[in-house]
C-alpha positions as CSV (number, residue, x, y, z in Angstrom):
1,M,102.9,79.5,87.8
2,G,101.3,82.3,89.9
3,H,100.0,85.5,88.4
4,P,102.9,88.0,88.4
5,I,101.0,90.8,90.2
6,R,99.5,88.6,92.9
7,G,101.1,88.1,96.4
8,A,103.4,91.0,97.3
9,A,101.7,93.5,95.0
10,L,98.3,92.8,96.5
11,R,99.6,92.9,100.0
12,R,101.4,96.2,99.4
13,R,98.3,97.8,98.0
14,A,96.3,96.5,100.9
15,G,98.5,98.4,103.3
16,A,97.3,100.9,105.9
17,G,98.4,104.0,103.9
18,F,96.5,102.9,100.8
19,A,93.3,102.5,102.8
20,A,93.5,105.8,104.6
21,L,93.8,108.2,101.7
22,L,91.5,107.0,98.9
23,L,89.2,109.9,99.1
24,A,92.1,112.3,99.0
25,L,93.3,110.9,95.7
26,S,90.0,110.2,94.0
27,G,89.7,113.7,92.7
28,S,86.5,115.2,91.2
29,G,86.0,112.7,88.4
30,A,82.5,112.0,87.1
31,V,80.4,109.2,88.5
32,A,81.0,105.9,86.8
33,R,78.3,104.5,84.5
34,A,75.5,102.7,86.3
35,A,74.9,99.0,85.9
36,A,73.0,97.8,82.9
37,D,70.5,96.1,85.3
38,P,69.3,99.1,87.4
39,S,68.0,97.0,90.3
40,P,67.0,99.2,93.3
41,P,69.2,99.6,96.3
42,P,68.4,97.5,99.3
43,S,65.4,98.6,101.3
44,P,66.5,99.9,104.8
45,S,65.5,97.8,107.7
46,G,63.8,100.1,110.2
47,S,64.5,103.1,108.0
48,A,63.1,106.4,109.0
49,G,62.7,109.9,107.6
50,A,60.1,111.1,105.1
51,G,62.5,112.3,102.5
52,R,63.2,110.4,99.3
53,L,66.8,109.7,98.4
54,D,68.3,111.9,95.7
55,P,68.0,109.8,92.4
56,R,71.7,110.4,91.9
57,I,72.5,108.6,95.2
58,A,70.2,105.7,94.2
59,E,72.0,105.5,90.8
60,I,75.4,105.2,92.6
61,M,74.1,102.4,94.7
62,R,73.0,100.4,91.6
63,K,76.5,100.3,90.1
64,P,78.2,96.9,89.5
65,E,80.8,97.5,92.2
66,Y,78.1,97.2,94.8
67,R,76.1,94.2,93.6
68,H,77.2,92.2,96.6
69,A,77.9,95.1,98.9
70,Q,76.1,96.6,101.9
71,W,75.3,100.3,102.0
72,G,74.7,102.2,105.2
73,L,73.3,105.8,105.4
74,L,72.1,108.1,108.1
75,Q,71.3,111.8,108.0
76,T,69.7,113.6,110.9
77,G,69.0,117.1,112.1
78,P,71.7,118.9,114.1
79,D,70.9,117.2,117.4
80,G,70.3,113.8,115.9
81,K,66.7,114.5,115.2
82,P,64.7,114.3,113.0
83,V,66.0,111.4,111.0
84,R,66.0,112.5,107.3
85,H,67.4,109.4,105.7
86,A,68.3,106.0,107.1
87,L,69.7,102.8,105.7
88,F,70.7,100.1,108.1
89,P,71.6,102.7,110.8
90,G,72.0,100.2,113.6
91,Q,74.2,97.7,111.7
92,F,77.9,97.3,112.2
93,F,80.1,98.6,109.4
94,I,83.9,98.7,109.1
95,P,84.7,102.3,110.0
96,G,88.1,102.8,108.6
97,S,89.4,106.2,109.7
98,T,86.0,107.5,110.6
99,A,86.9,105.8,113.9
100,K,89.2,108.8,114.6
101,L,86.0,110.7,115.3
102,F,85.8,108.6,118.6
103,S,89.4,108.6,119.6
104,V,90.2,112.2,118.8
105,S,87.0,113.3,120.5
106,G,87.9,111.3,123.6
107,T,91.4,112.7,123.7
108,W,90.2,116.3,123.1
109,R,87.7,116.2,125.9
110,T,90.1,114.3,128.3
111,L,93.0,116.8,127.8
112,G,90.9,119.9,127.1
113,T,90.7,122.2,124.1
114,A,93.4,124.5,125.5
115,H,95.7,121.7,126.8
116,R,99.4,122.3,125.9
117,F,102.2,119.8,126.3
118,V,105.1,121.1,128.3
119,T,108.3,119.2,127.6
120,P,110.9,120.0,130.3
121,V,114.7,119.6,130.5
122,Y,116.1,119.1,134.1
123,A,119.6,119.6,135.3
124,V,120.4,116.4,137.4
125,G,123.7,117.1,139.2
126,E,125.7,119.9,140.6
127,R,126.6,123.2,138.9
128,S,129.8,125.1,139.2
129,G,129.8,128.2,137.1
130,G,128.8,127.2,133.6
131,T,129.5,123.6,134.1
132,L,126.9,121.0,135.1
133,Y,128.5,118.0,136.7
134,G,125.8,115.5,135.9
135,D,123.1,115.0,133.3
136,L,120.5,116.9,131.3
137,D,117.3,114.9,131.3
138,L,114.6,115.6,128.6
139,V,111.3,114.3,130.0
140,A,109.1,113.3,127.1
141,Q,105.5,114.3,127.4
142,G,103.8,112.8,124.3
143,D,104.0,116.0,122.2
144,L,103.0,114.9,118.7
145,T,105.1,117.4,116.8
146,L,107.5,119.0,119.4
147,G,107.5,122.2,117.4
148,G,108.3,120.5,114.1
149,R,105.1,121.8,112.5
150,T,104.4,124.9,114.4
151,R,104.0,128.1,112.4
152,P,105.0,131.5,113.7
153,D,101.4,132.2,114.6
154,G,101.2,129.1,116.8
155,T,99.0,127.0,114.6
156,V,100.1,123.5,113.4
157,A,100.9,123.2,109.7
158,Y,99.8,120.4,107.5
159,T,99.6,119.6,103.8
160,D,96.6,117.9,102.2
161,L,98.7,114.8,101.5
162,D,100.9,114.3,104.5
163,H,104.5,113.1,104.5
164,T,103.5,110.1,106.7
165,Y,101.8,108.6,103.5
166,A,104.7,109.3,101.2
167,N,105.7,105.7,100.7
168,D,102.1,104.8,99.6
169,F,101.2,107.7,97.4
170,P,102.9,110.1,94.9
171,G,102.3,113.7,95.7
172,A,102.9,113.8,99.4
173,T,104.6,117.0,100.4
174,L,106.5,118.5,103.4
175,T,105.6,121.5,105.5
176,P,108.3,124.1,105.5
177,E,108.8,124.1,109.3
178,N,112.1,122.8,110.7
179,P,111.4,119.4,112.3
180,L,114.0,120.1,114.9
181,A,112.6,123.4,116.0
182,G,111.5,122.3,119.4
183,I,114.8,120.6,120.1
184,D,116.7,123.7,119.0
185,R,114.6,125.9,121.3
186,L,115.3,123.6,124.3
187,A,119.0,123.8,123.6
188,R,119.0,127.6,123.4
189,Q,117.1,127.7,126.7
190,V,119.7,125.5,128.3
191,R,122.4,127.9,127.1
192,A,120.4,130.9,128.4
193,S,120.2,129.2,131.8
194,G,124.0,129.7,132.0
195,I,125.1,126.1,131.3
196,T,128.0,126.0,128.8
197,R,129.3,122.5,129.6
198,V,127.7,119.2,130.6
199,D,130.3,117.0,132.3
200,G,127.9,114.0,132.1
201,D,125.3,112.8,129.7
202,V,122.0,113.7,128.0
203,V,119.2,111.3,128.7
204,V,115.7,111.1,127.2
205,D,113.2,110.1,129.9
206,S,110.5,108.0,128.1
207,R,108.7,106.7,131.2
208,L,105.5,108.5,130.4
209,F,104.0,105.4,128.9
210,A,105.3,102.1,127.4
211,A,105.2,101.6,123.7
212,D,102.4,99.3,122.7
213,P,103.0,97.4,119.5
214,V,99.3,96.5,119.3
215,L,98.9,100.2,118.2
216,D,100.3,100.4,114.7
217,P,101.9,102.9,114.1
218,T,103.2,102.7,117.6
219,P,103.3,105.9,119.6
220,T,106.3,106.8,121.7
221,P,106.6,109.4,124.5
222,L,109.2,111.4,122.4
223,I,108.2,112.0,118.8
224,V,110.4,113.9,116.4
225,N,109.2,114.4,112.8
226,D,106.6,111.7,113.3
227,N,109.5,109.3,113.9
228,L,110.4,109.5,110.2
229,I,113.4,110.6,108.0
230,D,112.2,112.5,105.0
231,L,113.9,111.8,101.7
232,L,113.2,114.1,98.8
233,T,114.5,113.2,95.3
234,T,114.6,115.7,92.4
235,P,115.6,114.7,88.8
236,G,119.0,115.8,87.5
237,D,119.4,118.3,84.6
238,R,119.4,115.6,81.9
239,P,118.8,111.9,81.4
240,G,121.7,109.9,82.7
241,A,122.5,112.4,85.4
242,G,122.3,111.5,89.1
243,A,119.2,112.7,90.9
244,R,119.5,115.3,93.6
245,L,118.7,114.3,97.2
246,E,117.6,116.3,100.2
247,W,116.8,114.7,103.5
248,R,115.8,115.7,107.0
249,P,116.1,115.9,109.9
250,K,119.9,115.5,109.7
251,V,120.9,113.8,113.0
252,A,123.9,111.4,113.5
253,P,124.5,108.5,113.0
254,Y,121.9,108.6,110.2
255,E,123.5,108.6,106.8
256,V,121.6,108.7,103.5
257,T,123.1,107.8,100.1
258,S,121.4,107.6,96.7
259,T,122.1,106.0,93.3
260,V,118.9,107.2,91.7
261,R,119.4,108.1,88.1
262,T,117.5,110.5,85.9
263,V,115.8,108.9,82.9
264,A,114.0,110.4,79.9
265,A,110.8,112.2,80.4
266,G,107.9,109.8,80.3
267,K,109.9,106.9,81.5
268,P,109.0,105.2,84.8
269,T,109.8,106.8,88.1
270,A,110.6,104.0,90.6
271,I,112.6,104.6,93.8
272,T,113.3,102.0,96.4
273,V,114.4,102.8,99.9
274,T,116.3,100.3,102.0
275,A,117.8,100.6,105.5
276,G,120.2,98.6,107.6
277,A,119.1,96.6,110.6
278,D,119.2,99.7,113.0
279,G,117.7,102.0,110.4
280,T,120.6,104.5,110.4
281,R,122.1,103.6,107.0
282,I,119.5,104.5,104.3
283,R,120.0,104.0,100.6
284,L,117.9,105.1,97.7
285,S,118.0,103.4,94.3
286,G,116.1,103.5,91.1
287,T,115.0,106.0,88.5
288,I,113.2,109.4,88.3
289,A,111.9,110.9,85.0
290,A,113.4,114.1,83.8
291,G,111.1,117.0,84.4
292,A,109.2,115.2,87.1
293,G,108.4,116.9,90.3
294,P,110.2,116.1,93.5
295,L,109.4,112.7,94.9
296,L,109.1,112.2,98.6
297,R,109.8,109.0,100.5
298,T,110.4,108.2,104.2
299,S,112.3,105.8,106.3
300,P,111.4,105.0,110.0
301,I,113.4,106.2,113.0
302,T,113.8,102.9,114.7
303,D,114.8,104.2,118.2
304,P,113.1,107.6,118.8
305,A,114.7,108.1,122.3
306,A,118.2,107.5,121.0
307,F,117.5,109.7,118.0
308,G,116.1,112.5,120.3
309,R,119.1,112.3,122.6
310,T,121.5,112.7,119.7
311,A,119.4,115.5,118.3
312,L,119.5,117.4,121.6
313,I,123.3,116.9,122.0
314,E,123.9,118.2,118.5
315,A,121.5,121.2,119.1
316,L,123.3,122.0,122.3
317,G,126.5,122.1,120.4
318,R,124.9,124.6,117.9
319,A,123.8,126.7,120.9
320,G,127.2,126.8,122.5
321,V,126.9,124.0,125.1
322,T,129.5,121.2,125.1
323,V,128.6,117.7,126.2
324,R,131.3,115.4,127.4
325,A,129.4,112.2,126.5
326,A,129.4,110.8,123.0
327,A,126.6,112.1,120.8
328,T,125.5,108.8,119.4
329,G,124.6,105.5,121.1
330,A,121.8,104.1,123.2
331,D,119.7,106.3,125.5
332,P,121.4,105.7,129.0
333,V,118.1,105.3,130.9
334,G,119.9,103.6,133.8
335,R,121.1,107.1,134.8
336,L,117.5,108.5,135.3
337,P,116.5,109.6,138.8
338,A,113.4,108.3,140.5
339,D,111.8,111.7,140.1
340,Y,112.7,115.3,139.6
341,R,111.8,116.9,142.9
342,G,114.3,119.5,143.8
343,R,116.0,119.4,140.3
344,P,116.1,122.7,138.5
345,R,114.2,122.9,135.3
346,V,116.6,124.6,132.8
347,A,114.4,124.5,129.7
348,A,110.8,123.7,128.5
349,Y,109.1,123.6,125.2
350,T,105.3,124.5,125.2
351,S,103.2,123.1,122.4
352,P,100.2,124.7,120.7
353,P,96.8,123.8,122.2
354,Y,95.5,120.3,121.6
355,E,92.7,121.5,119.3
356,Q,95.5,122.3,116.8
357,Y,96.7,118.8,117.0
358,A,93.2,117.4,116.6
359,R,92.9,119.5,113.4
360,L,96.1,117.9,112.1
361,I,95.0,114.4,113.0
362,L,91.6,114.8,111.4
363,K,92.5,116.8,108.3
364,V,95.3,114.4,107.1
365,S,94.1,111.2,108.9
366,H,97.3,111.2,111.0
367,N,97.4,107.6,112.2
368,L,100.3,108.0,114.7
369,G,98.5,111.0,116.3
370,A,95.2,109.1,116.6
371,N,96.9,106.1,118.3
372,L,98.9,108.5,120.5
373,G,95.5,109.8,121.9
374,I,94.8,106.3,123.4
375,C,98.1,106.5,125.3
376,L,97.5,110.1,126.4
377,M,94.1,109.1,127.8
378,A,95.8,106.3,129.8
379,V,98.3,108.8,131.2
380,A,95.5,111.1,132.2
381,A,94.1,108.2,134.2
382,G,97.5,107.7,135.9
383,S,98.6,104.7,133.9
384,G,101.7,104.1,131.7
385,Q,99.9,101.3,129.8
386,C,98.3,102.5,126.6
387,A,95.5,99.9,126.8
388,D,94.2,101.7,129.9
389,G,93.2,104.5,127.6
390,F,90.2,102.5,126.3
391,P,88.3,102.6,129.6
392,V,88.8,106.4,129.6
393,L,87.4,106.6,126.1
394,A,84.5,104.3,127.1
395,G,83.6,106.7,129.9
396,F,83.7,109.7,127.6
397,L,81.5,108.0,125.0
398,D,78.9,107.2,127.8
399,R,78.9,110.8,128.9
400,A,78.6,112.0,125.3
401,G,75.5,110.0,124.7
402,V,77.1,107.5,122.3
403,D,75.7,104.0,122.6
404,R,79.0,102.2,123.3
405,G,77.5,98.8,122.4
406,Q,77.5,100.1,118.8
407,V,81.3,100.7,118.7
408,E,84.1,98.2,118.7
409,L,87.7,99.5,118.7
410,M,91.2,98.0,119.1
411,D,93.1,101.2,118.2
412,G,92.6,104.9,117.8
413,R,93.1,105.1,114.0
414,G,90.5,102.6,112.7
415,G,93.0,100.3,111.2
416,N,92.4,97.1,113.2
417,P,90.5,94.4,111.3
418,A,88.2,94.0,114.4
419,D,87.1,97.7,114.5
420,R,83.4,98.2,113.9
421,A,80.9,101.1,114.4
422,T,77.3,101.7,113.4
423,P,76.1,104.8,111.5
424,Q,74.0,105.6,114.6
425,A,77.0,105.7,116.9
426,L,79.0,107.9,114.5
427,V,76.1,110.3,114.2
428,Q,75.7,110.3,118.0
429,M,79.4,111.3,118.3
430,L,78.9,114.1,115.8
431,A,75.7,115.3,117.4
432,Y,77.5,115.6,120.8
433,W,79.8,118.3,119.5
434,Q,76.9,120.3,118.2
435,R,75.7,120.8,121.7
436,G,78.9,122.3,123.1
437,P,80.9,125.5,122.9
438,D,83.5,123.9,120.6
439,A,81.1,123.0,117.8
440,R,82.7,125.2,115.3
441,L,86.2,124.2,116.2
442,F,85.5,120.6,115.9
443,R,83.5,121.0,112.6
444,E,86.3,123.0,111.0
445,A,88.9,120.5,112.2
446,L,87.4,118.0,109.7
447,P,88.4,117.9,106.0
448,I,86.2,120.3,104.0
449,L,84.8,119.1,100.7
450,G,86.8,120.6,97.8
451,V,88.8,122.8,100.1
452,D,91.3,121.1,102.3
453,G,92.6,118.0,104.0
454,L,91.7,114.6,102.5
455,L,88.7,116.1,100.7
456,A,90.7,118.9,99.0
457,E,90.5,117.4,95.5
458,N,87.0,116.0,95.7
459,C,84.0,117.8,94.2
460,R,85.9,121.1,93.5
461,D,83.2,122.1,91.1
462,C,80.2,120.9,93.0
463,A,77.6,123.2,94.5
464,A,78.4,121.5,97.8
465,R,82.0,122.6,97.8
466,G,82.9,124.1,101.1
467,K,79.6,122.9,102.7
468,V,80.5,119.4,103.7
469,F,82.8,118.9,106.8
470,A,83.6,115.2,107.1
471,K,86.1,112.5,108.1
472,T,86.8,109.8,105.6
473,G,87.8,106.2,106.0
474,A,88.7,103.1,104.1
475,A,89.7,99.5,104.5
476,V,91.1,97.8,101.4
477,G,92.6,94.4,101.0
478,G,93.8,92.0,98.2
479,D,91.7,89.3,96.7
480,A,94.4,86.9,95.4
481,L,91.7,84.3,94.4
482,N,90.2,86.7,91.8
483,D,93.3,88.8,91.2
484,R,91.7,92.1,92.2
485,L,91.3,94.5,95.1
486,A,88.6,93.9,97.7
487,V,87.1,96.9,99.4
488,G,86.2,96.1,103.0
489,A,84.8,99.6,103.5
490,I,84.8,103.2,102.2
491,T,83.1,105.6,104.6
492,I,82.5,109.3,105.3
493,A,80.9,111.0,108.2
494,G,80.4,114.6,109.3
495,Y,78.3,117.7,108.9
496,L,76.2,119.1,106.0
497,D,75.8,122.9,106.0
498,R,72.1,123.3,105.3
499,G,72.2,127.1,105.7
500,G,71.1,129.4,108.4
501,G,73.7,128.1,110.8
502,R,72.2,124.6,110.8
503,F,74.4,121.6,110.2
504,D,72.9,118.2,109.7
505,T,74.9,115.2,110.9
506,F,75.4,112.3,108.4
507,Y,77.1,109.0,107.7
508,A,77.5,107.2,104.4
509,G,79.4,104.0,103.9
510,V,79.7,100.8,101.9
511,N,81.1,97.5,103.0
512,G,82.0,94.6,100.6
513,A,82.4,96.4,97.3
514,S,84.7,95.0,94.7
515,T,86.8,96.1,91.8
516,P,87.5,94.3,88.5
517,T,91.4,94.4,88.8
518,T,94.3,95.1,91.0
519,D,94.4,98.6,89.5
520,T,93.6,101.3,92.1
521,A,91.4,103.3,89.7
522,G,88.4,101.2,90.6
523,V,88.9,101.8,94.3
524,L,89.4,105.5,93.7
525,S,86.1,105.6,91.8
526,I,84.3,104.0,94.8
527,A,85.9,106.6,97.1
528,N,84.7,109.3,94.9
529,D,81.2,107.9,94.9
530,L,81.1,108.4,98.7
531,A,82.2,112.0,98.4
532,L,79.5,112.5,95.8
533,V,76.9,110.9,98.1
534,A,77.8,113.5,100.7
535,A,77.6,116.3,98.2
536,Y,74.2,115.2,97.0
537,L,72.9,114.9,100.6
538,Q,74.0,118.5,101.1
539,E,72.5,119.8,97.9
540,A,69.1,118.1,98.3
541,P,66.2,120.6,99.0
542,E,64.2,120.4,102.2
543,G,61.9,117.5,102.3
544,R,64.1,115.2,100.3
């Protein structure tokens, strides 16, 4: 008989969400006890830099988890020189989400810091008074949030543990913004244009690019609420009572039911989400402990274009515009015109600048947004095939002074098993930004140690708090043979505030670590070690 926690449990814990957020959840716990046999860390091949490693870093590297692992380390001055510490700087490592430093940088520079997505609605047909005899076409432009996270001041909202990870981690939370805000604004603009009736249909034009399943999660030209339904469960007033459920965005024909029951405080909270074949019938079951905080789960929107079409028809109704066509059903793409020349634009939603989206992607490790960048680079090159974004990214890396031979990518998020990057390439990417006018914007878009994003809970009492700006990454899988978790990689890369306006670039990572069990605590300890390595690099005095 197989071990009861092998198989499905290991595969579930090896999922993409688990890998992406380890540093966020590792907290500020103490460094685990060093190995009884304090063998020295491996000597770097071709290492450079006169400084000696902080003894606390060497102690971390001696721990049992890393007995068969490979460490990489590189710290340089602001422009990549001088090299202060180096350990296998030219060797390939699994990057995890530090790969987003490449994809987001390429998208940022391709689109421009101030680029705004303008999503239009066209009237396709003839108008007579307030009636449009024809269709309203919403032309999707690859806007990641479509107003669903935009604050009144125009910035993009995020929480340290994003709702896109809610099915993998407890504690994920929602931003307060209305996920249908952009759709509602478009509907109000249509009404303000004088249209009160559409004697035709509403169509979402998703021809900007073709969805590419090689990119997982798969970007779509129209994205509403990250293509997710949010499901928030709160315990009832007493054990035995039904739990309370809130969900959003409420768009037909999606229906959500719950049989979750409240159990005594201290009892397990375990909620399962199931959905029918088309994803529109969602059911929650299980238990939630009395006194527990709200628990967030999500369910995927399986047809974003059909969802967006219905959302716009319903929003038009709220705005006082009647649509003759049925609100639900497939997106009638056969009605789309060849182009929109001569068609009046009756509404348009304008996004915040791209640097705000870059901040969202980097702060919370937003996988959909990182993959979307590959597709947007393809569009900028005149292609609707997302794979054509990689040559654009390659050209950018060449211009940025990144040795492209030291980077291997199959996606934008760093989740493909084939993705590889050297410490040198990542530091070259970071050094590039230091030389330009957006240095501060890019640096502050990264998680800040002990302050926000995926480093908010790390090192909150360290002297380095607020002085490390870095992207984290991880790749974790199951080891069914030994009934434990295998750590392909935990990485961190970014900037160290050395005072006086000087920011060193750095990378630290470990490939091939292991944990004693399938319990996630061991992996979280490894993740915390990487955050501490970054803190110790920042705290080290000059000359070390």
